[in-house]
C-alpha positions as CSV (number, residue, x, y, z in Angstrom):
1,M,-32.7,8.9,5.8
2,T,-32.7,11.9,3.4
3,V,-31.8,11.5,-0.2
4,L,-28.7,13.6,0.3
5,K,-27.6,11.4,3.2
6,G,-28.2,8.3,1.2
7,I,-26.0,9.6,-1.7
8,L,-23.2,10.6,0.7
9,L,-23.4,7.1,2.4
10,A,-23.2,5.4,-1.0
11,A,-20.3,7.6,-2.0
12,G,-18.5,6.8,1.2
13,I,-19.0,3.0,0.7
14,A,-17.8,3.2,-2.9
15,M,-14.7,5.2,-1.7
16,A,-14.0,2.6,1.0
17,I,-14.3,-0.3,-1.5
18,S,-12.0,1.6,-3.9
19,T,-9.4,2.3,-1.2
20,S,-9.6,-1.3,0.0
21,A,-8.9,-2.6,-3.6
22,A,-5.9,-0.3,-3.9
23,H,-4.5,-1.5,-0.6
24,A,-5.0,-5.1,-1.8
25,Q,-2.2,-4.5,-4.4
26,D,0.8,-5.9,-2.7
27,Q,4.0,-4.3,-3.9
28,L,7.1,-6.2,-5.0
29,K,10.4,-4.6,-5.9
30,L,12.3,-6.2,-8.8
31,A,15.9,-5.9,-10.0
32,V,15.9,-6.9,-13.7
33,G,19.1,-7.5,-15.7
34,Q,19.2,-5.8,-19.1
35,R,16.1,-3.7,-19.9
36,G,14.4,-4.7,-23.2
37,N,15.6,-8.3,-23.7
38,W,12.7,-10.5,-24.6
39,D,13.2,-12.8,-21.6
40,T,13.8,-10.0,-19.1
41,S,10.6,-8.2,-20.2
42,I,8.1,-10.7,-18.8
43,S,7.4,-8.7,-15.7
44,E,7.1,-5.5,-17.6
45,V,4.8,-7.0,-20.3
46,G,2.7,-8.7,-17.7
47,S,2.3,-5.5,-15.7
48,R,1.2,-3.6,-18.9
49,L,-1.3,-6.3,-19.7
50,G,-2.8,-6.2,-16.2
51,I,-1.8,-9.8,-15.4
52,F,0.1,-9.0,-12.2
53,K,-2.7,-6.6,-11.1
54,K,-5.2,-9.5,-11.5
55,H,-3.1,-11.3,-8.9
56,N,-3.1,-8.2,-6.6
57,L,0.5,-7.4,-7.3
58,Q,2.1,-4.1,-8.2
59,L,5.6,-4.3,-9.5
60,Q,8.3,-1.7,-9.0
61,I,11.0,-2.5,-11.5
62,L,14.6,-1.4,-11.4
63,Y,16.7,-2.2,-14.4
64,T,20.4,-3.2,-13.9
65,Q,23.4,-3.6,-16.2
66,G,23.5,-7.4,-15.7
67,G,23.1,-10.4,-13.5
68,G,25.9,-9.4,-11.1
69,E,24.2,-6.1,-10.2
70,T,20.8,-7.9,-9.9
71,Q,22.2,-10.5,-7.5
72,Q,23.8,-7.8,-5.3
73,A,20.5,-6.0,-5.1
74,V,18.9,-9.3,-3.9
75,L,21.6,-10.1,-1.4
76,S,21.5,-6.6,0.1
77,N,17.7,-6.9,0.5
78,S,17.3,-3.8,-1.7
79,V,14.7,-5.7,-3.8
80,D,12.4,-8.6,-3.3
81,I,13.1,-10.5,-6.6
82,G,16.0,-10.6,-9.0
83,V,15.3,-11.4,-12.6
84,A,18.0,-12.9,-14.9
85,G,20.7,-13.5,-12.3
86,G,23.5,-15.8,-13.6
87,I,23.3,-19.4,-12.4
88,M,27.0,-19.6,-11.7
89,G,26.9,-16.4,-9.7
90,A,24.0,-17.9,-7.6
91,L,25.9,-21.1,-6.9
92,S,29.0,-19.2,-6.0
93,A,27.1,-16.9,-3.5
94,F,25.2,-19.8,-2.0
95,S,28.3,-21.9,-1.5
96,K,29.8,-19.0,0.5
97,G,26.7,-18.8,2.8
98,A,24.9,-15.9,1.1
99,P,21.1,-15.7,1.8
100,I,20.0,-16.5,-1.7
101,R,17.2,-18.8,-3.0
102,I,16.2,-19.7,-6.5
103,I,12.5,-19.4,-7.2
104,G,12.5,-20.2,-10.9
105,A,14.5,-20.7,-14.1
106,E,14.7,-17.6,-16.2
107,T,16.3,-18.7,-19.4
108,T,17.6,-22.1,-20.6
109,G,20.2,-22.3,-23.3
110,G,22.6,-19.6,-24.6
111,Q,21.1,-19.1,-28.0
112,D,20.1,-15.5,-27.3
113,L,23.6,-14.3,-26.2
114,Y,26.0,-13.5,-28.9
115,W,29.5,-12.1,-29.3
116,Y,30.4,-10.0,-32.3
117,A,33.1,-7.9,-33.8
118,K,33.1,-5.0,-36.3
119,A,32.6,-6.2,-39.9
120,D,36.2,-5.3,-40.9
121,S,37.7,-7.0,-37.8
122,P,40.2,-9.9,-38.4
123,I,38.6,-11.8,-35.5
124,K,36.6,-14.7,-37.0
125,T,36.6,-17.5,-34.5
126,L,36.8,-18.1,-30.8
127,K,40.5,-18.9,-31.1
128,D,41.0,-15.3,-32.4
129,F,39.8,-14.0,-29.0
130,D,43.2,-14.8,-27.6
131,G,44.9,-11.6,-26.4
132,K,41.9,-9.4,-27.4
133,T,39.5,-7.5,-25.2
134,V,36.2,-9.4,-24.9
135,A,33.1,-8.0,-23.3
136,Y,30.7,-9.3,-20.7
137,S,28.1,-7.4,-18.7
138,T,28.9,-7.7,-15.0
139,N,30.7,-10.1,-12.7
140,G,28.5,-13.1,-11.8
141,S,26.2,-12.6,-14.8
142,S,25.4,-15.2,-17.4
143,T,27.6,-13.4,-20.0
144,H,30.4,-13.6,-17.5
145,G,29.9,-17.3,-17.2
146,V,29.8,-17.8,-20.9
147,V,33.1,-15.9,-21.6
148,N,34.8,-17.8,-18.8
149,A,33.6,-21.0,-20.5
150,F,35.0,-19.7,-23.8
151,V,38.4,-19.4,-22.0
152,Q,38.3,-22.8,-20.3
153,E,37.1,-24.8,-23.3
154,N,39.3,-23.2,-25.9
155,G,42.5,-22.6,-24.0
156,I,42.6,-18.9,-24.8
157,K,43.6,-15.9,-22.8
158,P,41.5,-12.9,-23.8
159,R,41.3,-9.7,-21.7
160,L,37.8,-10.0,-20.3
161,T,36.2,-6.7,-19.7
162,A,32.9,-5.7,-18.0
163,T,31.1,-3.3,-20.3
164,G,27.5,-3.2,-18.9
165,G,24.5,-3.5,-21.2
166,P,24.3,-4.0,-25.0
167,A,24.0,-0.3,-25.9
168,P,27.2,0.9,-24.1
169,T,29.0,-2.3,-25.3
170,L,28.1,-1.5,-28.9
171,T,29.5,2.0,-28.6
172,Q,32.8,0.7,-27.2
173,V,33.1,-1.9,-30.0
174,M,32.3,0.6,-32.8
175,S,34.8,3.2,-31.3
176,G,37.5,0.6,-31.1
177,Q,37.8,0.5,-27.3
178,I,36.7,-3.2,-27.2
179,D,37.6,-5.9,-29.8
180,V,34.6,-8.2,-29.1
181,G,31.3,-7.1,-27.8
182,W,28.3,-9.0,-26.5
183,S,24.6,-8.5,-27.1
184,A,21.1,-10.1,-27.1
185,P,18.2,-9.5,-29.5
186,P,16.6,-7.2,-30.3
187,F,19.8,-5.2,-29.7
188,G,22.3,-5.3,-32.5
189,L,19.9,-6.8,-35.1
190,E,19.9,-3.5,-37.0
191,Q,23.7,-3.4,-37.2
192,L,23.7,-7.1,-38.2
193,N,21.2,-6.4,-41.0
194,K,23.3,-3.5,-42.2
195,G,26.5,-5.6,-42.2
196,E,28.2,-3.3,-39.6
197,I,29.0,-6.2,-37.2
198,R,29.5,-9.9,-37.5
199,V,28.5,-12.6,-35.0
200,I,31.5,-14.7,-33.9
201,A,29.9,-17.0,-31.3
202,T,26.8,-17.5,-29.2
203,G,26.3,-18.9,-25.7
204,N,25.5,-22.3,-27.3
205,D,29.1,-22.5,-28.6
206,T,30.0,-23.6,-25.1
207,K,29.6,-27.1,-23.5
208,A,28.8,-25.5,-20.2
209,F,25.8,-23.4,-21.3
210,K,24.3,-25.1,-24.4
211,S,20.9,-26.5,-23.5
212,Q,21.4,-25.7,-19.8
213,T,19.7,-23.2,-17.6
214,V,21.8,-20.0,-17.6
215,R,19.7,-17.4,-15.8
216,L,17.4,-17.5,-12.8
217,L,14.7,-15.8,-10.8
218,I,16.2,-15.3,-7.3
219,T,15.2,-13.9,-4.0
220,N,16.6,-13.4,-0.5
221,T,16.0,-16.0,2.2
222,S,14.3,-13.5,4.4
223,V,12.0,-12.3,1.6
224,L,10.9,-15.8,0.8
225,Q,10.0,-16.3,4.5
226,E,8.2,-13.0,4.9
227,K,6.5,-12.7,1.5
228,K,5.9,-16.3,0.4
229,D,2.3,-15.7,-0.7
230,Q,3.4,-12.7,-2.8
231,I,6.2,-14.8,-4.3
232,D,3.8,-17.6,-5.1
233,R,1.4,-15.1,-6.8
234,Y,4.2,-13.5,-8.7
235,M,5.2,-16.8,-10.2
236,T,1.6,-17.6,-11.1
237,A,1.3,-14.3,-13.0
238,Y,4.8,-14.8,-14.5
239,R,3.7,-18.1,-16.0
240,E,0.5,-16.6,-17.3
241,T,2.5,-13.8,-19.0
242,I,4.7,-16.3,-20.8
243,E,1.6,-17.9,-22.2
244,A,0.3,-14.5,-23.4
245,M,3.7,-13.7,-25.0
246,Y,3.5,-16.8,-27.2
247,S,-0.2,-16.6,-28.1
248,G,-1.5,-13.9,-30.4
249,E,0.0,-10.4,-31.0
250,E,-1.3,-8.3,-28.1
251,A,1.7,-9.1,-25.8
252,L,4.0,-8.8,-28.8
253,K,2.7,-5.3,-29.5
254,V,3.1,-4.4,-25.9
255,Y,6.8,-5.6,-26.0
256,A,7.5,-3.7,-29.2
257,D,6.1,-0.5,-27.7
258,F,8.1,-1.0,-24.5
259,V,11.4,-1.5,-26.3
260,G,10.7,0.9,-29.1
261,V,11.2,-1.5,-32.0
262,P,9.0,-2.4,-35.0
263,L,6.6,-5.3,-34.5
264,A,8.6,-7.3,-37.1
265,I,11.8,-7.0,-35.1
266,A,9.9,-8.0,-31.9
267,K,8.5,-11.0,-33.7
268,R,11.9,-12.0,-35.0
269,T,13.4,-11.7,-31.6
270,R,10.8,-14.0,-30.1
271,D,10.6,-16.6,-32.9
272,E,14.3,-16.9,-33.9
273,F,16.0,-16.5,-30.5
274,F,13.6,-17.5,-27.7
275,P,11.7,-20.8,-28.1
276,K,8.9,-20.8,-25.5
277,E,10.4,-23.8,-23.6
278,A,13.6,-21.7,-23.1
279,L,11.6,-19.5,-20.7
280,N,10.0,-22.3,-18.7
281,P,10.4,-21.2,-15.1
282,D,9.7,-24.6,-13.6
283,R,12.7,-26.6,-14.9
284,I,16.3,-26.0,-14.2
285,V,17.9,-28.0,-16.9
286,G,21.3,-29.8,-16.7
287,L,21.8,-29.2,-13.0
288,D,24.3,-32.1,-12.5
289,T,26.5,-30.7,-15.2
290,I,26.1,-27.1,-14.1
291,V,27.2,-28.0,-10.6
292,N,30.4,-29.7,-11.9
293,D,31.0,-26.8,-14.4
294,A,30.8,-24.4,-11.5
295,V,33.9,-26.1,-10.0
296,T,35.7,-26.2,-13.3
297,L,35.1,-22.5,-13.9
298,K,36.1,-21.7,-10.3
299,Y,32.7,-20.4,-9.1
300,T,32.6,-22.9,-6.3
301,A,35.4,-24.8,-4.5
302,Q,33.5,-28.1,-4.6
303,P,30.2,-29.4,-6.1
304,V,27.1,-28.2,-4.3
305,T,25.5,-31.4,-2.9
306,K,21.9,-32.5,-3.7
307,D,20.8,-31.8,-0.1
308,K,22.1,-28.2,-0.4
309,L,20.5,-27.8,-3.8
310,D,17.2,-28.8,-2.3
311,V,17.6,-25.9,0.1
312,L,18.8,-23.4,-2.6
313,I,16.0,-24.2,-5.1
314,Q,12.5,-23.2,-3.9
315,I,10.4,-23.0,-7.0
316,P,6.7,-22.4,-6.1
317,S,4.3,-25.1,-7.4
318,R,1.9,-24.3,-10.1
319,R,-1.5,-23.3,-8.8
């Protein structure tokens, strides 16, 4: 074999290995509610840190205006995984026979979601929501569930209005189109610091959502059957990313760069609003109460039974 042939052969082998490695990157399409929230950024941060690549996964991420849109993308098979779908919306869809499965908890507790008014607004308490326009993101989202709980638990009759994400909601509040807006850190922290808006209530001001799982990781039944190995690897990488986001500053810097906020704001968002356990994907907390609340809030006609919950919830085991 000549030297030239040897070089060409070596180059061909190297190219084949490189091509094989590229092909090993399985692709998963994600619909993620609310771009930039700390909890919804796990897949983005993990991708930027190379954690999902380590598990031979390449993520294609589509950002939606809320859990309702995310769930619809899952149900229509437009994506493989939905991130931050509302738990009440998932129970409602499942009870009606929709092909939905839960593969993890996304956020537990409603401490990150808050409702606010302009600083000069006369609205100061939940009772003052009566007759006012009150925002939520999309139908079936966690914010939709919270405002419905506000209504049921306080006997009020606000005009609930879907406003999409935090940015367009803030615009509508500041321009007087909406009386009460919703948001989640880091969005709105600058306006709060400047005294332009006031927090009226958080998701933890409800019995239905305080210390209970409010958002989920979901998939379509057919995806879970056809891509179970990829789903398992996704969850493994997802867990590793959470560990990285709560240890050291590398992931924090990646998040700050992704959202476009100072590192101090990113750190405040994590430390003040998202305790690590709130992002634990392996535990759906308060399920018995949630199932009953779904009936009270009219998401399901009757409680989803334990046998059916065992079908709905398919969280991959830790490897």
